[in-house]
N, C-alpha and C positions, 0 to 999 in steps of 0.2 A: 520515609518517602513522602514527598509533597506533590500535590496536584495543582496544575496551573492551566490557564487558558490564554492564548495569544489572539489579539485582535489586530488585523491589518488595518491600514487607514480607512479603507472602504467598507469594512465589516460592520454590520449593525450590532449595537449593544444589546439588542433584544434577546440574544442567546443567553445573556446573564439571567433572564427570567427563569430559566430551567435548571441552572447549575450552581447558583450562588452558594448553596449549602454544601457543595462538594469541593469547593476551591480553597486553596491556600494562597495562590498568587494569581493576579490578573496582570498580563503584560500588554501594554498598548504600544504597537509599533508606530513611531512618529515619522517614519519614512516608508516608502514602498520597498520591501525586502529585495535584496539582490546584490547590492554592493555597498561598500563603505564610503564615507565622505559626503553623503547626501545632506541636504539642509533639512532642518526640523520643519515639519508641516504645522503651521500655526493653529489650524483647526483642532489639532490634538489637545490643545488646552481646554477646549469646551468638552471634549470627550472625557478628559481627566476629571474635570469638575463633576460631570454626571456620574462617572464610575465611583468617585469618592463619596458622593451623596448616597449612592446605592449601597456601598460597603458600610458606611456609617449607619444607615437606616436598617441594614440587615442584622447588625449586632455580631456578625461573624468576624473572626480575626483573619482578615485577608490583606496581604501586601499588594500594593499597587506600583507596578514597575513600568518604566518607559525606556524604549530602545530606539535610538536613531536621531542623529543630529544634536545630541546632548553635549553642551559646551559650558565652559565657565560663564560665558556671557548670557546663557539662558537657563541654567540649572535652577536658579532661585525662583524664576517665574514658573518653571515646571513643578517645583516643590510646592509653591504657593497654590497651585491648581489642584494639588492632592497627591502627587507621587511621593512614595517613600523609598523607592529603589530606583537606581539609575544605571543604565549601560552607556558607557562612553568608550568608543573604540578609537576612531580617527582623531578625535579631539585630544586624546592622550598620546597615542602611538605615533601621531604625525608631528610630535614635538620632540626636541632633543632632550628635554628635562621632564620626565614623566612625573616625578615627585612634585615639581613646581606646579604643574597643571592640576594634579590631584589636590594639592594644598589650596590652590585658587578655588577649585570647585567646593571644597569643604568650607572655605571662608565664605563663599556666596551662600551656601546652605545654612551656615550659622546665623545669617542675617534674616532668615525667614521665620516668621512667627507661626507657631503651630497651635492655634487654638484661641 
């Protein structure tokens, strides 16, 4: 069993101050929850960078996930900001060839330097 915490776009990251030692996953919503097909909120990249810094400084093994507006055209930038897990719904299921889209995403991720 794994424990995670989800942050909506307007939620302060200050909550991490109290629970970092208890988490396995931190999920940043990069859209306001409610329906699929929304555009990625660009300010999420700043939050990603901050959370990645907090995770790295903590020494804990915590995955950083992003959900909302993830597409082949922005997944590399999202990964470069610190995410290591990605949720893509409409970007995949809105296309006729799921495998092609997933392969495009993997190709973009392969271009990102990690370290």
